[in-house]
N, C-alpha and C positions, 0 to 999 in steps of 0.2 A: 386684736379687734380690727376688723377691716370691712369695708364695703365691697371688696372684691372688684375694684374699678377696672375699666377697660385697658387693654394693652395690645401690643402687636401680636401677642401670643393667643389672644382671644378674639377671633374675627367676628364673633357674634355680639361683641360688646356694642351697646348703643341702643338697645331696646328690643331684644328678642324675648317677648313675653306676650301672651294672649292679649290682644287689644291694640297692637301697634307694630309697624314695621319701620325700618330705618331707611329713609330715602338714600338712593345711591348704592345700596347693597343688594346682593342677589335676593330676588323675591320681593323687592320693594314694589309696592303697588298691588301686590296680590292681596286677596281678601284675608282679613284676620278672623280668628274664630268669633262667631257671633255676628259677623258682618255679611251682607248678601254678596253673592258672587259665585262663579263657577268654582268647583272644588270645595265648596263649603255646604254640604248637604244638610248639616245641622243648623245652618243659619236661620232657617225658617222656624226652628223650635225655640229660639232664644229671643229675648227682647220684649218690650211692652206690647207691641201689636199682637204678637203671638200668644201672650200669656196674661193679658190684662185681667181676665176673670180670676185666675189664681193669685195674681199680684194683689187684686182688690181683697180677696179673702184673707190672704196673709197680712194685709194692712189692717183689716178689722181685728184679726187675732192679736196683732201687736198692740193695738189700742186697748183691747181687753186686758192684756198682760200689764200694761202700764196703769190701768185703772186699779188693778189689784194692789199694786205697790203704793199708788197715790193715796189710797184710803189710810194707810199706815202713817204717812208722813205728817198728817195733821192730827189724827186721832190718838196715836200711841204715845208721843212724848209727854203730854199732860197727864196720861194715865198713871205714870210712875208716882207722881206726887199726890194726885187726887184720890187714887184708889189704894195705893200701897205705901204711902207716906215716905217715898224715896226723895230725899233732897239733894243727894250727891249728884253733881253733873256727870262725873265719870261713870257712876253706876247706872245712871239714867240712860246714857248714850251707848251702854254696852250692848243693847239689842242690835244696834247697827253693826258693831264689830262681829257679833255672832252671825248675823246675816251675811256680811261680807266674806267672812272666813269660809263658810260652806259654799257660798255662791262662786267664789273664785276657783276653788278646787273642782266643783262640779262643772264649771265652764270648760275646764280642761278635759274632764272625763266625757262630757256630752259631745264636745267637738270631735274627739277622737272616735267615739262610738259611731257618730253620724257618718263619718267617712266610710265606715264599714257596713253599717246596718241601715242607713237612711235617716231621714229627718223626722218623718211623721210619727213613727212610734215613740220616739224620744219626746216629742212635743206633747203627745197624749199623756205619757207618764208624768211629765212635768205638771200638767194640770192637776193630777191626783194629789200632789203634795200640798196644794193650796188649801185643801179641805181641813186637814188637822191643824194647820196654822190658824185658821179663823176660829175653829171650835175651841182650841186650847186657850186662846185669848178671851173668848167669851166666858169661859168657866174658870179662868185662872184665879187663884187666891194668893199667889205669891209672885214677885217679880221674876224670879228665876224661871218660872213656867212661861212667862212671856218671852224670855230669852230663848228657851227651847223652841217655842213656836216659831221664832225667827229663823231657826235652823231649817225648818220645813219650808218657810218662805224663800230662803236662799236657794234651796234645791229647785223649788218651783220656778223662780225667776231665771236661774241658770239654764235649766232644760228648755223652758218655753221660749225665752227671748233669744238665746243662742240659735235655736233651730229656726225661729222665724226670720231672723236677719240672714242666716246662711241660705235658707230657701229662696229669699228674694235675690241674693247674689247669683244663685244657681239659675234662676229664671231670666234675669237680665243678661247674664253672660258678661264678657269683658267690656262691652260698650256701655257707656253711661253707668258705670259701677257706682260712682259717687251719688248719682240720682237715686239708685236702688237703695243704698244705705240711708240716704236722706229721707226718703219716703218712709222707710221702716222706723227710724228713730223719731221722725216727726210724729207719726201715728202713736208711738209708744208714749212720748212725753206730753202730747195733748191728752192722752188717756191719764197720765199721772196728774196733770192739772185738773182734769174733770173729777178724778177720784178724790183728790185733796179738797176741792171746792165742795163736792157733794158730802164728804165726810164732815167738813166744817159745819155745813147746814144741819146735818143729822145730829151732830154732837150738841149744837146749840138748842135743838128742839127736843131731843130724846136722851141726851147724856152720852157719856163716853163708851158705854157698852149697853146692849149688844148691837145697836142699830148699824154702826159703820161696818161691822164684820158680817152681818147678814147681807149687806150690799155686796161685800167681797164674794160671799158664797154664790150669790145670784150671778155675778159676773163670771165666776168660774164655770157655772153650769152652762151659760151661753157659750163660753170658750170651748168646752168639751163638745157641744153639739156641732159647732162650726168646724172644728178640727176633724172630728170623727166622720162627719157627713160629707163635706165638699172639698176639703183640702187634699191635695195629691202629693205623692212622693216626688222629690226633685233631684235626688242624688245622681240619677242616671244622666241628667243634663250636665252635671259637673264632670262626670267621667268622660262623656263624649267631648266636652270642651278640652279636657286634659289631653285626650288622644289627638285631637286636631292640633293643639299647641305643640305636642311632641313631634308630630309629623312635620310641622313647619320649621321647627328648630333644627332638624337634622335627620339623617337616615337611621339613627340608632333606634331600636325598637322600644316602645314604652314599657315601663315597668308595670307589673300587674297592680291593680288598684289597691290590693291589700298590702303590697310591699311599700308602705310609707315609712318615713324616718321614725325611729324610736322616739318616744316622748322625751327621753333625755337629750338626744341629738336635736330635736326640734326646739326644745326649751333653750338649749345652749345657743343655737343659731339665732333665735328671735331675741334673746336677752343679751347676747354678747358679740357674736361673730359679725352680724349685720348692724353697723352702728346707727343706721337710720331706724331700724326696728328697736334698738336700744333706746333711742330718743323717744320713739312712739310709746314704748312700754312705760317709761318713766312719766311721760306726759299723761297717759291714761291713769297711772297710779295716783299722781297728785291731783288730777282732775276730780277724783272721788273724794279728796279732802274737802274740796269746795262743795260738792254735792252733800257730803255728810254735814257740813255746817248748815245748809238749808234744811235738810231732813230732820236733824235732831237738835241743833243748837239754836237756830233762828226761832222755832216755836217757844223754847225756854226763854231766850233773850227778850222776845216781844211780850210773852205772858207776864214776865216779871216787871215789865214796864206798863202793865195794865191794858194792853191791847186785847180786844175781844177775840175769842176763838174764831168767829166767823170771818173777821178781818184778817187774822193770821192765815186762815185757809185761802182767802183771796190773794194775799200777798205771795204766798208760796205758789198759788195757782198762776199768777202773772209770770213768775220766773219759769215755771214749767211750760206755760203756753207760748211765751216768746221763744224758749228753747225748742219746743215741739214744732211750732208753725214755721220757724226759721230754718229748719233743717233741710227741707226740700230745696229751698233756694240756695242754702249753703252747699249742699251736695252738687247741685247743678253748677254753681260757681266754681267748685273744685274741678269739675269736668272741663271747664273752660280755661281756667288760669293755673291749674295745678293744685296740689294739696298743701304745700308748705305755707303759703301766705295765710290762707284761712285758719289753719291749725295754730300757727304761731300768734297771729293777731287775736284769735279767740282766747288763747291762754292768758295773754296780757290783759284782755278785757275782763276776764274772771277776777284777776287780781285787783283791777280798778273798781269793779263792782262791789267787791267785798269791802274795800276801803271806804267807798261812798256810803255803803249800807251802815257802817258804824259811825261815820262822822256826820252823816246827814240826819235830819229829823223830819218825820212825816214824808214830805215830798221826796227828800233825799233817799229814803228807804225804797220807795217805789222805783226811783230811777236806778238805784243800785241793783235791785232785783231784776229790772229789765236789762241792764247792762250784763249781769251775770247770765241771764237767759240768752242774750245775743252771743256772748262768748262761748257758751256751751253749744249753741247752734252751729257756730263756725268750726269748733274743734272736734266735738264729740263724734259725729258721724264720719268725718273725714279721717280721723284716727283709725277707725275700723276699715275704711276704704283702702288705706295704705297697705294693710295686711292683705286684702284681696288683690291689690296691685302686685305684691311681691310673691305671694304663695303660689305654688303649682296647684291647680284645682284638685289633684289627687289627694293632697294633704292640706287643703285649705281649711277644712273644719278643724283640724288639729292646730294649725297656725292661729286661727281665730281664738281657739281655746286657750293657747298660751298667752296671747295678748289680753284676753279677758281675765285670765288668772292674775296677771299683773294689775290690770285696771281695777278689778273688784277687790283685789288685795288692799287697795286704798280704802275700801269700806271697812276692812278688818283692822287696819293699822291707824287710819286717820282719826276715828273717834277716840281711840286710846291716847294718841299723842295730843290731840287738841283738847281732849277732856282733862288730861293731866295739866296742860297749860291753863285751862279754865279753873281747875281746882286750886292752882297755885296763885294765879294772877287775875282771874275773872274772865267772863265771857267775851268782853271786849278784846282782851289779849289773845284769846283763841282765834278770833276773827282776823286780827292783824297777823298772827302767825301763819294762818292760811294764805293771806295775801302775799306774804313774803315768800312762802314756798312756791306759789304759782309764778311769781316773778322769776324765781330761780329756774323753774321748769321751762318757761318761755325762753330764757337765755340758753339753756341746753339745746332746745330745738333750733335756735338760730345757728348754733355752732356745729351740731352733729347731724341734723336731719338733711338728707339730700332728696330732692324731688323724686317721687315714685310713680307719678302718672306715666303710663307707658308711652304716651305721645310726646312727653316733654323731658323725661329723664335723660341724663347724659351717660349713664352706665346701666348695665343690666342688673337684675337682682344678684346679690352676692353669691347665692347658691349656684347660679349658672356658671360663674367663673371658678367656683370651688364646690363642685358637686359632692365631694366627699363629706362636706358639712351636713348634708341632708341625705346621705346614702341610706337606702332601705336597710332595715334590720329589725330584729325582734324588740319588743318593748323590754325595758329593764328598769 
């Protein structure tokens, strides 16, 4: 396990990655890909000024994607007991595990396919999978059918959200990458909050079915229209950025775009060889334990204490809104000070928010939800940004897919682990178990994670020092 640190044998060590040069080295002061200057003909094609219309469209798309999942967070957990007589916490939260298992795998598949075939077609396919999700829940007469519906939702979220964030990174280029991801995740989780709040109101007025899922279908219809009509393909921007980065790093010719590392090599690199990416992957994995608590455990925890569903929806909404609105600032902050501090601080804030949610009454719960939202805002988008910092644009979609496989694997494992704790010791114990795991995750970040911001890191990505780790080859 190695970060592939700089040495005298690697003269490029110290920041040879799109988005930054190293002062005092040959080429210092020359424009980096995405920045204006002679020798960068693609510069005018990247960034906010050149792409604000498309960035706005993809931001709207992400908000719609978030609204779809937000509906479920409030409307679905109470459905288990009220409509199907399910009282087991572990069985109730199994819908999140089903969702996470398929979403994590499809993140990997969609990221890989998008490097070869583009982003837009996969995004459109993703919208189609949301239709059976809503219809199955509307007509379900057994809880296992709800679990099956969440398999479709997992595919929907993997294909749509992965493509939306990847497209924004393509459009921004290497400059202000943190802001690009912050905008994406902010829009998505504002949508989650709005969807959850709207679902709470609909449930209070019209019941648990079908009203919330009719709202989800309406959102999907709008998403299809926006995606099919005005959204454009962006993969060509990633390929031109990759070509410019290769030309700047040295005289060796760029590998063809289709000759990316095999999935096996890429997964091994992200999960083991590069210890910063190892730290990032575990942080994303345990991050989803916290989100699973909010999505599935908090509604049960609060409902069993007599909190009205509309208030539960608002409480979950506060968490999502603080998370969503804070991510633009968090992404911009990471562009200014680097990635490590916001990510590590955010992870510890998640642990603190969980602790306060359980120990506090009334006001304490609101503060705990807001603290968790703040922690998510600091950590969540910047974890994605670190992958964009490290990955070559030719295989960036695949690298993001590996990270998101780990991250959303937390949705698959977290509810089972925490549900088992709840079954044995109660919901309070599950919340404290989540807080302990997030504290451990923050400690791993402190020890293993090295700054990845191209302007501040002290060593190049590990694959530049050890290109054999990501050597092109067929999938296996």
